[in-house]
N, C-alpha and C positions, 0 to 999 in steps of 0.2 A: 558040583563048582566045590572048589578046597578055598577053605578061610584062612591064612593064620594071623598071626601076632605076639610079636614080639618088641621087648620094649627098650629103645633106642632110646639113645642121645638125641642122635635127628634123624628123622625121616622123611620119605617122600612117594609118592606115588605113582609105580607107572605100568604101562602099557605094552604089550609087547604083542609082538609076528603082524603085523602087515604090512598091504601091499598093492601095489595098483597091478589090479589086470589092461593086459595090452590090446585087448578085446575093445574094452567101454569106454567111455570119457566119465567116470566115477568114483571116487572110491571106495574098493571093497577092502574087507579084512579076513586075513587067512585065518585066523583063530586067533580068539581072547584069552592066552592061557595061564597069565599071571601078570601080579602088579605090586610096587615096591612102595613106602610112606615112610616118606624123612621126617623128622622135624628135628628141634631143638628147644634152647629152652623157650623157644617165646610161645610153644606151642604144648599146653596138656594133653596129652592121649585117654586120661582118664575121665575129660570133662564127655568126653561121648567116643561109642565105638565105632569107626567109624567101618570098622568089616559087617558086624552087625546092621550097619545102616544100609551098606551098599546091598546085603543079603536080602536085607526086607522087602525091596523097590524089584528085586531081580524076575523076580517069580510077578509082577502085575506088567513089568517090560514083554515076560515073553508070551505073557497072553495076550496083552494087543497089537505086537508086532503080526505087522504085513508080507508074511512071505508064503509065496506059492509052493512055495512045495519045501514044509517043513519039518519032515524026517529023513532031509539030506543034511541037515544043520544038528553040530553039534556046536553046545554052548560051555566055555571051558571058562571061571574068572576069580584067577588068585589074587587076590591082595598080603600081602608082606608086608611087614614093617622092618626097617633095617637100618641097623646103623651107617649113617654118614661117615662117608672118607673118600681121599680124592680123586683114588684108580675104583671107586667102587660105579662112579659115572661112567668110566670107559667099561668097563665090565658087561653092563646091564647092557651097553650100544652091544656089545657084542655077542651075552647073551637072545639079541631079538627084540628089543626095549625101544618101544617107537615115539613113546609119550610118561611124560615125569610131569608129574606134579607136583611142586616142592613146599612146605609151611617150614619158613622160615623167615631168621634174619637177611637183612638187605643181603649184606657179604658174603653168603653163603649161596643165595639164591641169584645174585649177579659170576663167583663161578662157574654155576651151573647151565646159567644161559649164555657166556661164552661158549663153554664145550657145545650146547643144542645148534648154539646160531650158528656154529662149523659145522657138523653133518646135519643141520636142517631135520631138527629131531626135536616134535614138540614140547614144550617145555611152559607149560603153566604153572608162574609164582604167585603162590599167596603166599608174601611177608607179611610180619607184624615185625619193628613198624613199620609203618606203611614208608617205602624206597621211593625217593627223591627224581623228580624230573622223568618219572615211569607213569602210565598210564596205560587204563583199558587196549586192544585193537593199538600196540605204538607204528610208526610209518611205517612201506615198507619198501628200499629204494635201489639204486644200482651199488653204491656204497653197502646196505644194508640189507640183501636180498631173501633173508629169511630175521624173524624177528618171535623176543619169546611175548609168549599172551600175558600178558599181568591182569589180575583179576582186583584190582586194585585205583581207586579214583589215582590221582597225585594230587600231591600233601597238598600242595596249594589250594586244589581244586576243594578238596577235603574240605582245607581250612575254610574257603569262603562259603560252604554252608554251612560251617559253625557260624560263622558273619552271618550268612542270609536270616537263621535261624534269629541271629538276636533281633535283624529289622524287625521282622514279622512279627515278633513280637514285643516291640517297640520299647527294646530298653535301650537307652543313652547311656549302659554304664554299667558294666556287667564284670563280676570274678574270675576266676582262671584259676583252678586247683590243679599245679601240675606238679607231678614229683619226678619231672628230667629229664623222664625216657621219651616222652612223646614228640614228635618234632613240629606238631601244626601249632604249638603254639608259638615259638617267633612269626609262623606267619602270620599270626592270628599281629601278636602287637604290632609288625612292620606297615597290615596295614590300615590298624585304627590307628599311627603317625603318619601313614599319605594320607587318609583321611582329615587330622584335624588340621597337617597342613595346608592342603589343598580349603580350609573353613567347609568339607562338607556335611551341611549340616542339618538337617539333627544326624544323627551315626552314632553307634554303638562305641562304649570307648573301655576298652577293654583292661583291666586292673591284674596282671598275676599275684598269686597266693602261692609261693613253690613251697611244699612239707615234706615231709620223712616218713617212714610209716614200719612201723617191725612186720615184716613180713618170712624171720627168721634170714634176716639176710645183714651184711654190716651194712652197718649204717654214715650216712657221707658227711664230710664233714661242714658244715657251716647251713648245711637243711634244718631246719624248724620244724619239730615232729606237728602231724597232721593235730590233734589234742588240744596242742594248744593254743594253733590258726582254728581253729574249730571256735575253743574256749573264745578266744579275746574278740570274735563278730559275736558271737551270741550276746558279748558280757555291751554292748552298742547300746546306748537310753533311747540317744538322740533320734531323729533321722535317717533313717540307712540313705546313702549313697547308691547302692543297687539291690535291687529282687532276685537275678538269675545269674546262678552258678555255672561252673563248667567247668565235670571233670575231665580232665584229659590225664592219662594212665595205658603207659599198655600192658602190664600186669594179666596175669590169665584171668585172674578171677580178684573184683572190687567191692567182695566181700566184707572187708574188712575195712575198707572209707564209710560202706551201706551203715554198718553198724559200728560207729564212729560218729557219723551226723544224726543218726538216731539218738545217739543221748541228748542229743539239744534241740529237743521242743520250738524252740522261737527260732532253729535253722531249719524245721519241719515245716514248717508252717508257712512261714514270710518268706521263705528263699523254692525260687524256680531250680533246681536238678538237670543241668543232663551230662550224660555221656557222649564223650565227641569221637574217644577213640573207638576201634569196632572190640567187640566184646569173644573172647572166649569162653565164655562158663555161658548155658543153657540160656532162653530165656523160663521157664521153668524153675529154677532155681533162685534167678532175683527172685521171681513172684512169691516168694517163698521165703523170701527174705525179708521185702516189704508187704507182705501178710504177715510179720508172727507180730506185729499190734494192731486194733484200728487208726490212730494216729498213721502209724506209716504207711498204710493200705491208701491215706488222703493227703497223700504229699503231692502237689506238683512235679513231679520224675518224668524225668523221658530220654530217648537214647537212639542212634544212631544206627539203625542196620546195613548194611552192604551186599546184602546178598536179597535177592527177590523171595518173597511167601514169606509172613511165619502164620496168619489169619487163614483164615476160609474166607475169609471175606478179602484179601489181596485176592486171591485167586478168579473169585466176584468180578474183580473191580480191573483188574490189568489180565489178566493170567489167558489173552486169547493172545498177547504180545509173546510168551512161551508155549504155545502149546503142545508141544513134546511133552516137557516134563510138569505143566499144567494138569494134561488129565493120568497121568502116571501119579504125580502125588493124591490128586482127589481122591482116585477111587481106592489105597492102600491107605492115608493117613486123615483124605477126611479137608489134606492141606495143612496142617498143621504143623508144624514148625520151634513147637514151642523146645521141647529134648531136644534141636538139635545148633548147638552152637552156629557162631559165624559161619565161620573159616569151614568149618565141616559141612555147614550147608551148599559150600562151593563146591567141595569139593563130589559131595554127591551127587549137585546136579551136574557138576561136569566130566564124570564117569555115567551116567544117564541118557548125557545127551552122547559122549560115544558109542557106545554099546547103542542105545535110536540105533546110530548110525546104519552100527553094524550089521546088527537084526532089521533094518529096514529094505536096505541099498546093497551089504556085502554077500559073495559067494563067497564060497569057501577052496580059497589058496593059498600053496604055501609061496611066502616071500624067500628068495638066494640070498638075499643082498644080504649082504657082509659089510653091521661099520666097526671100524677099528678105527681108536688114538692111537697109534704110534705107526698107522701107516701114509709114507708120505707119497703122492700132494693126500689129502683127506679125503677122504673118502662120504660121496653124499650121500642122503636117505632120495631117491628121485622122486618119489609121493608127496614130503614133506608138505611142502608148497599146497598142494592143493586139499590133503588131508587137514591142514591149519587153515582154509578158509572156510572149508566146506563146515567146520568146527563154528566159527566166526558168524558163520550165516547161522547154525544151526541151534546158540548160544542167544543172538542178538544181545549182542556187546549194550548196544543203545540203551536199554533196557536195564543190564550191569553199573550205568552209569551213572544213573537217577540212584539218588540216598533217600529210604524213607524213614522217619520221623515217627515214633513211635511215643506212645502218651500210655501215663500209666489211671485207669478209669475204674475206679469205687463205686458202682450203685451199692444204694440201703439191699440188702437180706440178698445179695451176689458175691459171687469172688473176685477180687480185685482181676484188671485185665490189662493188656498193654494192646491199641487200635494203635491205625494208624493216621494220619491227621496229615501229616504233610509227603508232601514229593520233592524230594531238589535235585537241580540239573549243578552242582555247583556253583558261579552268580549266572549264571544264562537265563535255565526258566528256574521256577520254582508255580509250587501249586497243590492244595489242599487239596486230601480226598473227598467224599463225598461228605465222612463223617467230622470231617474239617472244618468245611463248608455250613453243615448244622449245626458244631459248634462255636463256629463267628459269630452267629444269628441269632441261635440264642445267651453265648453268655457278651454279644457284642464287642467282645476284645480280637486276640488275633485269629482264635480257635486251632491251637498251640494242643493246648494243654488238657484233656481231656477233665480233670478234676477240678478245671478250674468249677464255680461252681453256677449254676447253671438252671435247676429246679430241686425244690424242696420232695418232687415226690410223693406227692400223697399228704402234707403228715403234717396235721391237725394242731395249728398256730393258738396261742393265747399270748394276745395284743392286749398290752394296756396302753390308756387311752385318758384327756383329759374331756367333762362336757362341756362344751363353748360353743354359742348359735355364731356362725352352722356350720361348723368344721364337724362337727359331733354334736346330733340332738336325738334325746330319747325321751320318751315318758314312764318307762318302764324299766326299773333295775330289781334286779335281782339282789335275794340277802348275801349270797357270796359273790358285790359287783358283776356281776354279767351286762350289760347290755340286750333287753330285747327287741326285734327288733328297727336295731339303730338308724336311725340317715344324715347324711350332710354331705361334707365335700370331701373326707377324710370315708367315711365308709363308700363314697364310690371308689374314690384312687383306691382303698385296698382291695377293690373289688376284680379295677385293671391291674393289680398290682399280680392278685389271686388268681388270674387268665393269664399269665405269663409264665407264674414261676410254679403254679401247679402248687397249691395248697391250698388246705383249709383253715377256722380263723374263727377266736371266739373271740369277742372286745369284749374290755374289761375296765373298767371305775378305779382310775387312786384311789389311797387309802384316804387322803382326803381331802380329793378335790382340786389339789393344787397341782402344777407345774412339778416346782418342788426345786427348795434352797437346803443351803448348808447349814447345818447346824453346828455350832460353835467350830465351824470351819472341819469340823472331821467328818461328819455326818448328814445329809443330808435325806431330804422328807420327800414325797409328792409323788408323783411319776416318778420321778430318781431315783428318790431314794426304790421305788416296789421293785426299778428292774435292777436296780448294782446288787440288789436281795433276790433277783432273778427270780419273779415271783411271776411275772413276762417273759416271751421270746424276744419282745422290741416294742417301743412303747412308739403308737403309729400315733401321732399327733402333732400337732406341728408348734414343733419345740424351736428355741432361739437357738441358732450355733453364741455363744460366746466361751471367754475364755478358759473356766472354773470348770461349767461342765464337759469342756474337752480333754481334760485328766481324766474321766472320765468314765465317757463313755465315746462309742463313736459313732458319729454322725449318719445316715443315711439322704444322702440327697449332695444338695439342698435340692430345690422344689419352687421356692417362694422365695420372694425378696420382703422383709420387715423391714418401717422408718418407723419413731418415734410419730404422737400427734396428740393431742388435746381435745376433749369433750368435752363440749358447756351446754348450757343449754341458750335459746336464740331468748336475746331480750326482747321480750313487748313493746313494741311500739302503736300506740296510736294516732288512726289514723286521719289527720289533716284539710281537714272540711278546705280552704284552696289550696290541694297537690294540682290543679290543673294552672294553678302559675307557677309551680319550684319548677319546671326547664330552664326557665330567665329568673336569673337573681333578680335582684330587687335596683340594683346601680344600671340592668342593660331595659328591663320593665322603665327608670326613667328613664332613659337615654332614650327611646324608644319614644315615649311622649312627647321629648324631645323635639329629636327629628320632627313628628307632629306639625310641632308648634313652629318649631322655623322653619318650614317648608312651608307653609300659609303664610306666615310672615314675608315670603322671597315669594312668591306666586301673587302678592299683593300688591310689593314695590315694581317686579317685571312687568304687571297690566298693568298698571301707572303709570311706567313711564316708558313704555317700549312704544312707538311711535305705528307700531305694527298693532296696538290690539284695539279691536274693536271701538274702545270706546274712545281712544285719540283720535279712530278713523271712519267718528260717525256722522261726520258730514258728508262723506261718498254712500256712504251705505242707506238703509230704506230708514233705519233706526240704529240710535246707539243701545248698546248694550253695556248698560247700569253696574249689575251684578256679575260683572266679570273687575270692575274697581273697584267691588265694596271691600273690608277686610273681613265679614265675617262670612260673603260668599265662602272669601277662597281658604279658610282655616276647616269655614263644613265642608270643602274644597279636602281636601289633605285629609281629614278624618275620614267619611265616605273612603276614598282611594288608601287607605292603612287598614281597614275592612270590607275593602275588598266588594264595597257599594256601588253601586253606579251615580253618575254624575247632572248636572244637571244644566251646568255651564260647564264649558268647557273653552278655556285659552284659544287664544287664534296666534296671540307670537313668541315664535322659535325659542326665543330662551326661555317666556311659561313653558311651554309643553317640553322641551329638555328635560328641566326639571323637576318635573310631573315626571316626568316616563324614566325616571333614575329616582323615583320616591317608590312609583310604580314594579319596578323589581327588588327594594325594598320589602316591600312590604311581603312581595311572596314571596323571596327566602329566607324572610320573618314567620309568614308558613306553614313552608315542607320545616322548617326546622321546630320548629312549635309541636307541629300536628308529629312528626318523627320521634321526637323525645316523649312526648306526651304517651305514644302510644307504648316505648318501651316500659315509659315510668311507673303503665297500668298494668304492663304481664310481666315485667319479668321479677323475682324475687333477692329482695336487700337485703340479707343477717348479717350485720356490724357486729361482731363479736366481742364481748368487755376484754377478750382477750387477744393478744397475737403472734405472741412467743414465748416461747421458754424464759428469758430475759422479761420480760416485761409481767410473766404470773411468779419471776423468783422478786422482782423491785418490789410488789403491791402487799399489803393488806387484808384485801374487800373479799378475792376469793381463795379460797381453799383450796387445795392440793390434795386427788384421793390417790392412791402407790395399791395398786391389786397385787397384797403376796404372794410371792413365789411362783414372781416371771420373770420373766429377766429384763423387764426395765424396772421391776424391783433392783432385782440385782445388780442394776448401772446406778442408780441413783444411791442406794444403798455404799457403794463403793468407796473407801474413803481418796480414792486414786482419780475422782470424778472430778470433773468441771466446778466453775466456781456456783452455776447454776444452778450446777444439780445435786449440791451439796446443801445450797439456802434451801431448794424447792424439800431436800431429805428432810429438813429440819422441821419445816409447819407443818411439815404431815407428822410428827415422831409428837411433837407440842400439841396435836388435838388429838391426838389417841387414837384414832381411828382404826380398823380392822375387815379390813374388807377382803375377801382372798379370794370373788367370782366377776366376774366383769355385770351379771344380769344385777348384786344385789350393790354397783357401784353405781351402772343407771337406775337403782329403782331410787339413788341418793343423791342423786343430779333432780330426778324429777321430783323431788320431795324441796330443796333445797341449792334453786339456779345458784346459791352460792358459794359451790363447790365446782372442783374442775375435774377428769377423770384423766387419770397420763396412762401411755399405755398403749403394747399396738395397731397400725393403720390400717391392718385387712379389723382387729375386733371392733375396732370402736366405728373404722366405717362401717359396717355391718350395723352398728345401732343405730347410727345415723338413719340409713337406708330404710329401718324398722319406725321411728320415731324422727319421720325427716318433719312433721312442722315445728315440732317441740325441742331437736339437739342440733345441733354440726358441731365441726373439728375443724384443726390449725390443725397442720402438719410445722414439724419442728425440723431448722436441718442441719440437724448430727448426725448427719448419711446412714446409709441401710445397711441391713444385718441381713442375713441368712435365715429360710426357719429348712429344719426337715426332720424326717422319722431320726431315732436314738435306738442304740443296742447296743450291745457288750462288748469292750473289746474284743483284738483275733475272731469274730463270727466267718466262716468262710462265706456268706455269703451277702458283707458290706459292697461290694468292691461292685457286684452284678447288680446289685440295687438301686443300690446309687446311680451308676450310671444310666439306670434305662429310667429314672426319675428325674434326672437332665436329660434326659431322651424327649423324655415329656413335658418338659419343660421351654423344651427350642421347640420341638414342634404346634406347640397353642396347647398342645393338651389340658396342663391345668389354667391358663386362663377361661378357656370353654367351659372349665371344669366351675371357676371362679363366677362368671359368668348367669352361670345357672343358681348361683346359691345365692349369688348379692344382688340383682336385678333382677330377679322374678320376689323379693320379698320390701324392693323399693317404693314405697308408696308415692315421695315425693315422683315420682315419673308417671305413673298411674293420676296418680292429684294434677300433675302439671299438665295434661294432654284434656281437660275437663274444661268445657265452656262454662264460666263464668260469669253472671250480669251483673251491672253495675247497680250495687245499691243504691240507694236514698243520700247512705253518709257519703260515699262519694261523688256525686250530684250535687251535694247541698250546697256546696263551695259556687256551682255558677246561679243556683235556684236565688239561695241571699244574694247576690252581685245583682242581677236579677231584681230583685225585694228594693236591693237601695239605690238604686236606678227610675226602678217607677215612684217609691216615695218622693223620690230625687225632683221627679217628671210633676210628681202632687205637688212637690212645695215649688215649685219654680208657676207652675201656674195660678196659682197662692196669689202670691209675692205680684203676678204676670197683672190676674183683677186687682189686687191692690192697686198699681202704679197706675192701671188705667182710672179706676176712680180717681184715686189722688189727679192725674193730668189734668178728668177731664172737669173735678170741683176748681184748677185753679182754670179752666179756660175761660167755665162759662161768669165768674166772679169781678172778672171787670168788666166785661162787656151789658151784662145786668146794669155797676153803676155809670155803663158814657150813654145806656139805652135812660136811664132812669133821667141824667142830664135833660135832654135832647125831649126828652116829653115833659120835663116844669115846661122846658121855652116855646118847645112844636105842638104840643100834645101828645106826644107816641106816648105811646105803651110798649112797655117792656117784655121783653118775649125774650126764650127759651128758643138757641138751635142748639138740635144735639148733631156735636161733634161725628163726622162720620170717622 
């Protein structure tokens, strides 16, 4: 095998001298004697030595070829680079070359296509930039019996790949940096315009940024230097409109662009960079540029590769689709294409397929056919179509139509590398690789970028917190502030995050035990100040999201909602002796008494006047019922009916019975209402607090407000722009000169003095109520809800992933379960309310007092009856004695006393 290399301006690869043996039906080579490579300025041969690459694989092919009689076969491969000219193609035809692989621009490739199609000579075109309206395996019909195989996707299809990438990564807006050499930008902008007009949302919108760069060429008029474009983008202080940037250039090397991007730290850390065009520089060179610094290697960076295979995992994942190439590459180079540029890889794989076909299926026969361009009619290579179809079968063009996205990955203590995360076939199909699916699960993102944070990789983190029940509880604190055997909701949440993101942690208390507030509007104290001083990796506490804090820290989450509440002591109210009468007010009792008397009067009147009463029909009955017409008996009947007692006299008249029936219904309903309300009255707990809103607290002077320094509630009331009620409450707080720095201190103060009221977050105050449920209670302010989350320094890589996972824990109910675990297990009220409490003498004293009063009334009635009876007897016997005395004088009768029954 002889190899030669000549530097020229244009080159192509030519494989010569093959024919078809008429005795068989499959393609055979006569010999593989020489080859030609033609290239223009679109390809830099110094990027990769194609000759050495082909020589490297020839031995492996020969060692694995399956030919029965190897001794009769001679293998010769000659690769020569020649300068392109209009006469060169026809000269090569005349010399017996039957395959041409061109690496040129579109105009040159189409000229070669015209000649090769005319003579049915196989032409593999690998142009740069992509040519319009041509792609892999163009159709062959009667008008075009032979066609060039374009080793490229159609331009629109390549643009669709970029558009699909933006969709997969949920990019609503993306910048497109272009030096105007790529034809993909027009298709992207056209697609973006169509989507906008059709209102297909959400879909990515592309914003072009044209630039010029010094590559030892003349500067183009009207183009902005790349440095200015990048500087302007990096100087944006407000929230950026996009985080995705596509770089489209057909330059041989993008090293200059990458170096200029690396000069802006913000652009490297906050943007996701994608190279959309075909790369003629090797991936190993690209890795060397990106590994120059640690910051570069952590970029979210990726590129599109238009030829199969780059890493060993590519061969393992879909190498079975290209078995010839896979076996050779795996054995010779371990399927490692890092040193082979994109188009050079296409050349090598194409030649290896041709060579493999020759070794596996061809016998050595001479090809006597001569193809000349100047002969009319044009001579056609007889076996060109069959050779073309065999090549398409061996290359499996459908695999080549799939574009692979490779993302930069940098793990701790390991070199940077590129890994495949997605394979896209235009807008038709898209699929993540196994590694991409892993990233999608761990990052909860698109799975495209491997440098998106998904793990701390066992790193030890130093975390800061604030000790506040039940978020963080600890009985042992070391001298350096480290918490020993801490527990609480935050600790449980950290254990969940530890399992997800693979880290270890040590928990430390803030320097002053507070969350953090501004000092002189410039510095911060508390946990926020410790975080800004880089004492901790991040703050693991329930930190309220505020505007002032958001300017200096970045929140993780949020994972809980918060609102302002007021905590107060429950006023003590003595149990009323006559609480059993409280279900009905006094006017109801008076109305019921009136009804009893009125019904008694109506019964008396009806029984007296009705012709159907027993009294008025006494002549027709055996005896007369005098009790039916007695007023006292009718009144007593009404009272007994109200008290659900049995009656001795029942009216006979329908009119009286109707009144009595309706009164029974009234008595029944009254008893039901009283019994139900009395039951609820004895079981429910009704705490009537002296303050029911923030406005009431601000409007009175009896209850004094307490604010906990360093909390978000304290900052909210301290803010001069706060509402009128907030300002008045804060003024009352300042006037009393209290210094409360923790919730536990505030709870002790209000337990000792019920004239205080604590204003703070609802979660902490509700927990204090659960612990002291018989003594404390809270009321909520309608001022709106706030968010709670962890805090980290701005620009940390893990913030997005941790925030997404915390939000997911909130949405799936994990946070609620943790809250229930630590709040309701300490709720003494719930335990107290489930216990049975017998009624004591205090609660039943009212009934005993009423009984005693009626017993006393009955005794008094007895005394009155006895006195009345004695007085009546005395008055009756006196006249009789006088009369009898007079008779005795006349008739000698003696006065005798008769006892009146």
